[in-house]
N, C-alpha and C positions, 0 to 999 in steps of 0.2 A: 374449317376454321370459321370461315364464313359464316355458318349458321348458327357458331357460338359468339358472335358479334366482334369478331377478329379479322381485317382484311388482311386478304390472304392472295398471293402470287404464284403460280397463276391460279386464276378461280374464274368466276363466268363475271362477276363483276369485273376485276381486272386480271385479264387474261394473259399480259406481259407486262413488264417494266417498261416506263418509256426510257427514251435515252437519257433523259435530263436527271433522271432518279438516280442517286449513289446507293446502289445496290449491291452486295459483294455474289461476285460471278462466278464463285471459287469450283464447287462442283467436282475438282478432280477424283475424289475418291467415289463419290458415288458411278461418276460417267466410269473410270477407270475399273474399279472393283464389282459393280453392280450388276443384277444380271439383267437389263436392257439388251447388251449386245453378246457379252459373253459370260459373264461372271456367274457365280453361284450363290451370290449373296445379296438380298433385295436391302436398298439403301437405300433413305432418305437423309437428304439435307435441311434440317430447321435451324432459321436464325428468326430471332427477335430483336423487335428495336426497344430501347431503353424503357418506353413506359409500360414494357410489359414484366421489366424486371427489376424497377427500381423503388419496390416496397413489397414488404411480407403481403400484402393483402394480393397486390398485382401480381407477384410471383404465384400465389395460391390458386388465383381464378387462372391463370394463364395455363398452369400446370394440369387443371383441371379438366380446360377444353382441351388439351393437347392430348390427353388420354383419351378423352373419351371420341376424340376424333382418330388418335390410331385403331382403337378398338372397333369404330366401325370402318374402316378401310379396309383392316385385316378380314372381318366379315364379308363385306361386300366383294373385294377381291382376290380372296384366296380362299375361301369358304371358312374360317378358321374363328370359332368364339373365344376370343379369351377370355371372356367373363366366366366361362364354365370349363 
């Protein structure tokens, strides 16, 4: 998402949230059921600030960036081409 104009955590620009920032630290489902430790399903947790969803224009821009990011991620990490 960083390459598409959205600040993202973690990323090369922002490796982690500072203790002063108000970020939801949930991740129960991804940690509990994801494939990192023992689960059989790869999971991601996505949260967007209000400015990514406050208007139709921002929702469309955010959705397009998310879709292209997921397509790129799947190709790089799983060798799955979702475009074809």
